[in-house]
C-alpha positions in Angstrom: 88.4 159.3 27.3 90.4 159.0 24.1 90.1 155.6 22.4 93.7 155.7 21.4 94.8 156.2 25.0 92.6 153.3 26.2 94.0 151.1 23.5 97.5 152.0 24.6 96.8 151.2 28.2 95.2 147.8 27.3 98.4 147.1 25.2 100.7 147.8 28.2 98.5 145.7 30.5 98.8 142.8 28.0 102.5 143.4 27.8 103.0 143.2 31.6 100.8 140.1 31.8 102.6 138.2 29.0 106.0 139.0 30.4 105.0 138.0 33.9 103.5 134.8 32.5 106.8 133.8 30.8 109.1 134.9 33.6 108.4 132.1 36.2 109.1 129.4 33.6 112.2 131.1 32.4 113.6 131.7 35.9 112.8 128.2 37.0 114.4 126.7 33.9 117.5 128.8 34.3 117.9 128.0 38.0 117.2 124.3 37.9 118.3 123.5 34.3 115.5 121.0 34.4 113.6 120.7 31.1 112.3 117.1 31.2 108.7 118.2 31.2 109.1 120.9 28.5 108.2 120.3 24.9 111.0 121.5 22.6 108.7 122.3 19.7 106.5 124.5 21.9 109.3 126.8 22.9 110.9 126.8 19.4 107.5 127.9 17.9 106.9 130.4 20.6 110.3 132.0 20.0 109.7 132.2 16.3 106.2 133.6 16.8 107.5 136.1 19.3 110.2 137.2 16.9 107.7 137.9 14.1 105.4 139.7 16.5 108.3 141.9 17.6 109.0 142.6 13.9 105.3 143.5 13.5 105.6 145.8 16.5 108.4 147.7 14.8 106.5 147.8 11.4 103.3 149.1 12.9 105.0 151.3 15.5 103.3 149.4 18.4 105.6 149.7 21.5 103.6 147.3 23.8 103.7 144.6 21.0 107.4 145.1 20.5 108.3 145.1 24.2 106.2 142.1 25.0 107.7 140.0 22.2 111.3 141.0 22.9 110.9 139.5 26.4 108.9 136.5 25.4 111.2 135.7 22.4 114.2 136.0 24.7 112.6 133.8 27.4 111.5 131.2 24.8 115.0 131.1 23.2 116.7 130.7 26.5 114.4 127.8 27.5 114.8 126.3 24.1 118.6 126.5 24.3 118.7 124.8 27.7 116.3 122.1 26.4 118.5 121.4 23.4 121.6 121.3 25.6 119.9 118.9 28.1 118.4 116.6 25.5 121.4 116.3 23.2 124.6 117.3 24.9 124.0 116.4 28.5 122.4 113.1 27.7 125.3 112.1 25.4 127.8 112.8 28.3 125.7 110.6 30.7 125.5 107.7 28.3 129.3 107.4 27.9 
């Protein structure tokens, strides 16, 4: 078997695994809007890391790296946005 083909398959398996790993948290957060147990810095840094990995995927022409990190960056950004809303805006309304 061609090493390049095997490398590509491993990349796509990693892509699917990473996306499926993020998806449950993203879906749960979007549905419940509950972010009490989520560390804001974690999802901010994961979104930034994912963004830079997506850029790297473009630069090195690595489609699995690009696809994975578009999904993970989007998921992290959504979770981070809901967390910011809950921590700053929702709590301000409830304190009034």
